mmCIF file of the C-alpha atoms, coordinates in Angstrom:
data_MODEL
# 
_entry.id   MODEL 
# 
loop_
_atom_site.group_PDB 
_atom_site.id 
_atom_site.type_symbol 
_atom_site.label_atom_id 
_atom_site.label_alt_id 
_atom_site.label_comp_id 
_atom_site.label_asym_id 
_atom_site.label_entity_id 
_atom_site.label_seq_id 
_atom_site.pdbx_PDB_ins_code 
_atom_site.Cartn_x 
_atom_site.Cartn_y 
_atom_site.Cartn_z 
_atom_site.occupancy 
_atom_site.B_iso_or_equiv 
_atom_site.pdbx_formal_charge 
_atom_site.auth_seq_id 
_atom_site.auth_comp_id 
_atom_site.auth_asym_id 
_atom_site.auth_atom_id 
_atom_site.pdbx_PDB_model_num 
ATOM 1   C CA . MET A 1 1   ? 12.147 -92.590  7.038   1.00 0.00 ? 1   MET A CA 1 
ATOM 2   C CA . PRO A 1 2   ? 12.162 -93.933  3.658   1.00 0.00 ? 2   PRO A CA 1 
ATOM 3   C CA . ASP A 1 3   ? 9.008  -95.809  1.952   1.00 0.00 ? 3   ASP A CA 1 
ATOM 4   C CA . TYR A 1 4   ? 9.892  -98.894  0.510   1.00 0.00 ? 4   TYR A CA 1 
ATOM 5   C CA . ALA A 1 5   ? 6.490  -100.483 0.554   1.00 0.00 ? 5   ALA A CA 1 
ATOM 6   C CA . TRP A 1 6   ? 6.421  -100.271 -3.358  1.00 0.00 ? 6   TRP A CA 1 
ATOM 7   C CA . ILE A 1 7   ? 9.994  -102.066 -3.850  1.00 0.00 ? 7   ILE A CA 1 
ATOM 8   C CA . VAL A 1 8   ? 8.495  -104.837 -1.164  1.00 0.00 ? 8   VAL A CA 1 
ATOM 9   C CA . GLU A 1 9   ? 5.276  -105.402 -3.370  1.00 0.00 ? 9   GLU A CA 1 
ATOM 10  C CA . GLY A 1 10  ? 7.456  -105.194 -6.789  1.00 0.00 ? 10  GLY A CA 1 
ATOM 11  C CA . MET A 1 11  ? 9.480  -107.793 -5.892  1.00 0.00 ? 11  MET A CA 1 
ATOM 12  C CA . LYS A 1 12  ? 7.035  -109.844 -4.645  1.00 0.00 ? 12  LYS A CA 1 
ATOM 13  C CA . GLN A 1 13  ? 5.097  -109.893 -7.345  1.00 0.00 ? 13  GLN A CA 1 
ATOM 14  C CA . GLN A 1 14  ? 7.925  -109.880 -9.941  1.00 0.00 ? 14  GLN A CA 1 
ATOM 15  C CA . HIS A 1 15  ? 9.550  -113.240 -8.692  1.00 0.00 ? 15  HIS A CA 1 
ATOM 16  C CA . GLU A 1 16  ? 6.873  -114.378 -7.118  1.00 0.00 ? 16  GLU A CA 1 
ATOM 17  C CA . VAL A 1 17  ? 7.931  -114.703 -3.319  1.00 0.00 ? 17  VAL A CA 1 
ATOM 18  C CA . ARG A 1 18  ? 5.945  -114.913 -0.284  1.00 0.00 ? 18  ARG A CA 1 
ATOM 19  C CA . ILE A 1 19  ? 7.080  -113.366 2.965   1.00 0.00 ? 19  ILE A CA 1 
ATOM 20  C CA . ARG A 1 20  ? 6.859  -115.789 5.684   1.00 0.00 ? 20  ARG A CA 1 
ATOM 21  C CA . ARG A 1 21  ? 7.412  -113.036 8.808   1.00 0.00 ? 21  ARG A CA 1 
ATOM 22  C CA . TRP A 1 22  ? 9.207  -109.851 9.244   1.00 0.00 ? 22  TRP A CA 1 
ATOM 23  C CA . ARG A 1 23  ? 12.638 -110.528 11.188  1.00 0.00 ? 23  ARG A CA 1 
ATOM 24  C CA . ARG A 1 24  ? 13.344 -108.046 14.043  1.00 0.00 ? 24  ARG A CA 1 
ATOM 25  C CA . ASN A 1 25  ? 16.554 -109.253 13.690  1.00 0.00 ? 25  ASN A CA 1 
ATOM 26  C CA . MET A 1 26  ? 18.999 -108.353 10.994  1.00 0.00 ? 26  MET A CA 1 
ATOM 27  C CA . SER A 1 27  ? 19.029 -111.775 8.796   1.00 0.00 ? 27  SER A CA 1 
ATOM 28  C CA . GLY A 1 28  ? 17.372 -113.259 6.230   1.00 0.00 ? 28  GLY A CA 1 
ATOM 29  C CA . CYS A 1 29  ? 16.726 -117.050 5.180   1.00 0.00 ? 29  CYS A CA 1 
ATOM 30  C CA . ALA A 1 30  ? 15.176 -118.122 1.457   1.00 0.00 ? 30  ALA A CA 1 
ATOM 31  C CA . TRP A 1 31  ? 13.728 -121.362 0.386   1.00 0.00 ? 31  TRP A CA 1 
ATOM 32  C CA . SER A 1 32  ? 11.250 -122.814 -1.543  1.00 0.00 ? 32  SER A CA 1 
ATOM 33  C CA . VAL A 1 33  ? 8.668  -125.787 -1.026  1.00 0.00 ? 33  VAL A CA 1 
ATOM 34  C CA . TYR A 1 34  ? 7.807  -127.903 -3.826  1.00 0.00 ? 34  TYR A CA 1 
ATOM 35  C CA . TYR A 1 35  ? 4.082  -129.896 -3.585  1.00 0.00 ? 35  TYR A CA 1 
ATOM 36  C CA . ARG A 1 36  ? 2.919  -133.289 -5.511  1.00 0.00 ? 36  ARG A CA 1 
ATOM 37  C CA . ASP A 1 37  ? 0.536  -131.738 -7.296  1.00 0.00 ? 37  ASP A CA 1 
ATOM 38  C CA . GLY A 1 38  ? 3.698  -129.350 -8.947  1.00 0.00 ? 38  GLY A CA 1 
ATOM 39  C CA . ARG A 1 39  ? 2.950  -126.308 -7.381  1.00 0.00 ? 39  ARG A CA 1 
ATOM 40  C CA . LYS A 1 40  ? 6.237  -124.197 -6.057  1.00 0.00 ? 40  LYS A CA 1 
ATOM 41  C CA . ILE A 1 41  ? 5.795  -121.572 -3.687  1.00 0.00 ? 41  ILE A CA 1 
ATOM 42  C CA . ASN A 1 42  ? 8.987  -119.356 -2.675  1.00 0.00 ? 42  ASN A CA 1 
ATOM 43  C CA . TRP A 1 43  ? 9.157  -117.969 0.716   1.00 0.00 ? 43  TRP A CA 1 
ATOM 44  C CA . ILE A 1 44  ? 11.862 -115.433 2.525   1.00 0.00 ? 44  ILE A CA 1 
ATOM 45  C CA . GLU A 1 45  ? 12.068 -114.312 6.092   1.00 0.00 ? 45  GLU A CA 1 
ATOM 46  C CA . CYS A 1 46  ? 13.998 -110.479 6.275   1.00 0.00 ? 46  CYS A CA 1 
ATOM 47  C CA . PRO A 1 47  ? 13.813 -107.657 8.164   1.00 0.00 ? 47  PRO A CA 1 
ATOM 48  C CA . TYR A 1 48  ? 10.938 -105.155 6.568   1.00 0.00 ? 48  TYR A CA 1 
ATOM 49  C CA . PRO A 1 49  ? 12.945 -102.595 4.646   1.00 0.00 ? 49  PRO A CA 1 
ATOM 50  C CA . LYS A 1 50  ? 13.353 -99.094  6.342   1.00 0.00 ? 50  LYS A CA 1 
ATOM 51  C CA . THR A 1 51  ? 16.527 -98.269  5.656   1.00 0.00 ? 51  THR A CA 1 
ATOM 52  C CA . PRO A 1 52  ? 18.983 -99.139  2.712   1.00 0.00 ? 52  PRO A CA 1 
ATOM 53  C CA . ILE A 1 53  ? 21.011 -102.143 4.898   1.00 0.00 ? 53  ILE A CA 1 
ATOM 54  C CA . SER A 1 54  ? 17.362 -103.916 5.437   1.00 0.00 ? 54  SER A CA 1 
ATOM 55  C CA . LEU A 1 55  ? 16.428 -103.239 2.159   1.00 0.00 ? 55  LEU A CA 1 
ATOM 56  C CA . SER A 1 56  ? 19.758 -104.690 1.214   1.00 0.00 ? 56  SER A CA 1 
ATOM 57  C CA . ILE A 1 57  ? 18.911 -107.872 3.340   1.00 0.00 ? 57  ILE A CA 1 
ATOM 58  C CA . PHE A 1 58  ? 15.397 -108.121 1.712   1.00 0.00 ? 58  PHE A CA 1 
ATOM 59  C CA . LEU A 1 59  ? 16.791 -108.195 -1.651  1.00 0.00 ? 59  LEU A CA 1 
ATOM 60  C CA . HIS A 1 60  ? 19.472 -110.504 -1.302  1.00 0.00 ? 60  HIS A CA 1 
ATOM 61  C CA . GLU A 1 61  ? 16.988 -113.178 -0.016  1.00 0.00 ? 61  GLU A CA 1 
ATOM 62  C CA . VAL A 1 62  ? 14.455 -112.257 -3.278  1.00 0.00 ? 62  VAL A CA 1 
ATOM 63  C CA . GLY A 1 63  ? 17.727 -112.074 -5.149  1.00 0.00 ? 63  GLY A CA 1 
ATOM 64  C CA . HIS A 1 64  ? 18.112 -115.692 -4.229  1.00 0.00 ? 64  HIS A CA 1 
ATOM 65  C CA . HIS A 1 65  ? 14.956 -116.812 -6.009  1.00 0.00 ? 65  HIS A CA 1 
ATOM 66  C CA . ALA A 1 66  ? 15.674 -114.710 -8.995  1.00 0.00 ? 66  ALA A CA 1 
ATOM 67  C CA . ILE A 1 67  ? 19.074 -116.202 -9.578  1.00 0.00 ? 67  ILE A CA 1 
ATOM 68  C CA . GLY A 1 68  ? 17.805 -119.843 -8.721  1.00 0.00 ? 68  GLY A CA 1 
ATOM 69  C CA . PHE A 1 69  ? 19.375 -122.124 -6.192  1.00 0.00 ? 69  PHE A CA 1 
ATOM 70  C CA . ASN A 1 70  ? 21.172 -124.786 -7.706  1.00 0.00 ? 70  ASN A CA 1 
ATOM 71  C CA . ARG A 1 71  ? 22.866 -122.417 -10.664 1.00 0.00 ? 71  ARG A CA 1 
ATOM 72  C CA . TYR A 1 72  ? 26.181 -122.074 -8.846  1.00 0.00 ? 72  TYR A CA 1 
ATOM 73  C CA . ARG A 1 73  ? 28.323 -125.015 -7.699  1.00 0.00 ? 73  ARG A CA 1 
ATOM 74  C CA . THR A 1 74  ? 29.357 -123.578 -3.992  1.00 0.00 ? 74  THR A CA 1 
ATOM 75  C CA . ARG A 1 75  ? 27.235 -122.041 -1.882  1.00 0.00 ? 75  ARG A CA 1 
ATOM 76  C CA . CYS A 1 76  ? 29.519 -119.098 -1.124  1.00 0.00 ? 76  CYS A CA 1 
ATOM 77  C CA . GLN A 1 77  ? 29.324 -118.649 -4.660  1.00 0.00 ? 77  GLN A CA 1 
ATOM 78  C CA . GLU A 1 78  ? 25.516 -118.407 -4.507  1.00 0.00 ? 78  GLU A CA 1 
ATOM 79  C CA . GLU A 1 79  ? 25.820 -115.910 -1.850  1.00 0.00 ? 79  GLU A CA 1 
ATOM 80  C CA . TYR A 1 80  ? 28.146 -113.642 -3.363  1.00 0.00 ? 80  TYR A CA 1 
ATOM 81  C CA . HIS A 1 81  ? 26.021 -113.650 -6.713  1.00 0.00 ? 81  HIS A CA 1 
ATOM 82  C CA . ALA A 1 82  ? 23.008 -112.786 -4.609  1.00 0.00 ? 82  ALA A CA 1 
ATOM 83  C CA . TRP A 1 83  ? 24.397 -109.716 -2.674  1.00 0.00 ? 83  TRP A CA 1 
ATOM 84  C CA . LEU A 1 84  ? 25.444 -108.589 -6.319  1.00 0.00 ? 84  LEU A CA 1 
ATOM 85  C CA . TRP A 1 85  ? 22.056 -108.791 -7.196  1.00 0.00 ? 85  TRP A CA 1 
ATOM 86  C CA . ALA A 1 86  ? 20.609 -107.098 -4.645  1.00 0.00 ? 86  ALA A CA 1 
ATOM 87  C CA . ILE A 1 87  ? 23.217 -104.337 -5.007  1.00 0.00 ? 87  ILE A CA 1 
ATOM 88  C CA . GLU A 1 88  ? 22.633 -104.053 -8.428  1.00 0.00 ? 88  GLU A CA 1 
ATOM 89  C CA . SER A 1 89  ? 18.487 -103.969 -7.560  1.00 0.00 ? 89  SER A CA 1 
ATOM 90  C CA . MET A 1 90  ? 19.226 -101.071 -5.010  1.00 0.00 ? 90  MET A CA 1 
ATOM 91  C CA . LYS A 1 91  ? 21.065 -99.300  -7.650  1.00 0.00 ? 91  LYS A CA 1 
ATOM 92  C CA . GLN A 1 92  ? 18.313 -99.652  -10.488 1.00 0.00 ? 92  GLN A CA 1 
ATOM 93  C CA . LEU A 1 93  ? 15.646 -98.877  -8.287  1.00 0.00 ? 93  LEU A CA 1 
ATOM 94  C CA . GLY A 1 94  ? 17.298 -95.458  -7.466  1.00 0.00 ? 94  GLY A CA 1 
ATOM 95  C CA . VAL A 1 95  ? 18.538 -96.311  -3.539  1.00 0.00 ? 95  VAL A CA 1 
ATOM 96  C CA . PRO A 1 96  ? 22.386 -95.722  -3.107  1.00 0.00 ? 96  PRO A CA 1 
ATOM 97  C CA . ALA A 1 97  ? 24.357 -98.545  -1.405  1.00 0.00 ? 97  ALA A CA 1 
ATOM 98  C CA . ASP A 1 98  ? 26.007 -96.829  1.486   1.00 0.00 ? 98  ASP A CA 1 
ATOM 99  C CA . ALA A 1 99  ? 28.724 -97.895  3.469   1.00 0.00 ? 99  ALA A CA 1 
ATOM 100 C CA . LYS A 1 100 ? 27.008 -100.165 5.821   1.00 0.00 ? 100 LYS A CA 1 
ATOM 101 C CA . VAL A 1 101 ? 25.184 -102.146 2.950   1.00 0.00 ? 101 VAL A CA 1 
ATOM 102 C CA . ALA A 1 102 ? 28.963 -102.351 1.760   1.00 0.00 ? 102 ALA A CA 1 
ATOM 103 C CA . ARG A 1 103 ? 30.265 -103.534 5.163   1.00 0.00 ? 103 ARG A CA 1 
ATOM 104 C CA . ARG A 1 104 ? 27.440 -105.983 5.642   1.00 0.00 ? 104 ARG A CA 1 
ATOM 105 C CA . PHE A 1 105 ? 28.139 -107.149 2.061   1.00 0.00 ? 105 PHE A CA 1 
ATOM 106 C CA . GLU A 1 106 ? 32.054 -107.472 3.142   1.00 0.00 ? 106 GLU A CA 1 
ATOM 107 C CA . LEU A 1 107 ? 31.007 -109.452 6.546   1.00 0.00 ? 107 LEU A CA 1 
ATOM 108 C CA . SER A 1 108 ? 28.652 -111.882 5.253   1.00 0.00 ? 108 SER A CA 1 
ATOM 109 C CA . MET A 1 109 ? 30.983 -112.902 2.307   1.00 0.00 ? 109 MET A CA 1 
ATOM 110 C CA . ARG A 1 110 ? 33.734 -113.569 4.579   1.00 0.00 ? 110 ARG A CA 1 
ATOM 111 C CA . TYR A 1 111 ? 31.496 -115.104 7.008   1.00 0.00 ? 111 TYR A CA 1 
ATOM 112 C CA . ALA A 1 112 ? 30.267 -117.978 3.754   1.00 0.00 ? 112 ALA A CA 1 
ATOM 113 C CA . VAL A 1 113 ? 33.809 -118.037 2.118   1.00 0.00 ? 113 VAL A CA 1 
ATOM 114 C CA . GLY A 1 114 ? 35.226 -119.101 5.425   1.00 0.00 ? 114 GLY A CA 1 
ATOM 115 C CA . LYS A 1 115 ? 32.481 -121.476 6.545   1.00 0.00 ? 115 LYS A CA 1 
ATOM 116 C CA . ALA A 1 116 ? 33.309 -123.055 2.915   1.00 0.00 ? 116 ALA A CA 1 
ATOM 117 C CA . VAL A 1 117 ? 37.207 -123.190 4.067   1.00 0.00 ? 117 VAL A CA 1 
ATOM 118 C CA . ARG A 1 118 ? 36.461 -124.824 7.295   1.00 0.00 ? 118 ARG A CA 1 
ATOM 119 C CA . ARG A 1 119 ? 34.262 -127.401 5.205   1.00 0.00 ? 119 ARG A CA 1 
ATOM 120 C CA . GLY A 1 120 ? 37.044 -128.068 3.212   1.00 0.00 ? 120 GLY A CA 1 
ATOM 121 C CA . ILE A 1 121 ? 36.284 -126.640 -0.110  1.00 0.00 ? 121 ILE A CA 1 
ATOM 122 C CA . ARG A 1 122 ? 38.775 -127.836 -2.878  1.00 0.00 ? 122 ARG A CA 1 
ATOM 123 C CA . SER A 1 123 ? 38.790 -124.873 -4.939  1.00 0.00 ? 123 SER A CA 1 
ATOM 124 C CA . LEU A 1 124 ? 37.410 -121.131 -4.400  1.00 0.00 ? 124 LEU A CA 1 
ATOM 125 C CA . PRO A 1 125 ? 36.440 -119.392 -7.417  1.00 0.00 ? 125 PRO A CA 1 
ATOM 126 C CA . GLN A 1 126 ? 38.497 -116.535 -7.941  1.00 0.00 ? 126 GLN A CA 1 
ATOM 127 C CA . PRO A 1 127 ? 36.039 -113.705 -7.376  1.00 0.00 ? 127 PRO A CA 1 
ATOM 128 C CA . LEU A 1 128 ? 35.895 -114.911 -3.875  1.00 0.00 ? 128 LEU A CA 1 
ATOM 129 C CA . GLU A 1 129 ? 39.590 -115.322 -2.873  1.00 0.00 ? 129 GLU A CA 1 
ATOM 130 C CA . GLN A 1 130 ? 39.332 -111.598 -1.850  1.00 0.00 ? 130 GLN A CA 1 
ATOM 131 C CA . PHE A 1 131 ? 37.198 -112.879 0.979   1.00 0.00 ? 131 PHE A CA 1 
ATOM 132 C CA . LEU A 1 132 ? 39.771 -115.707 2.095   1.00 0.00 ? 132 LEU A CA 1 
ATOM 133 C CA . PRO A 1 133 ? 40.344 -115.271 6.051   1.00 0.00 ? 133 PRO A CA 1 
ATOM 134 C CA . ARG A 1 134 ? 43.253 -113.472 6.919   1.00 0.00 ? 134 ARG A CA 1 
ATOM 135 C CA . ALA A 1 135 ? 46.101 -115.083 8.633   1.00 0.00 ? 135 ALA A CA 1 
ATOM 136 C CA . ALA A 1 136 ? 46.901 -113.695 12.237  1.00 0.00 ? 136 ALA A CA 1 
# 
């Protein structure tokens, strides 16, 4: 099993991210806490990176902080760019994104775009149209 500890430590320092807990499942969450005295703490929860798929989920959550939460107008756009950031980071770190990572990206984006459609999104950005739910 590859050792991604150096990636974890590097990302934590570079993006000032704290791990609230390591999850046992393959899901993640990212958020920031703002204090009255001006402090801000960036938190994530995700699986500990042991495989390329768990590394991609970790990097995806870090990507939310690296990109910024309110940079994109819609949540599905934010998810898309966090995934692109994670996959590009994997490439820069020398870890190839395998078929499982590509499949996870695809499923995650189909879910995010489908949710936006169900909630009544008025216009979907062009790069996200490929993830629209297919007609039965």
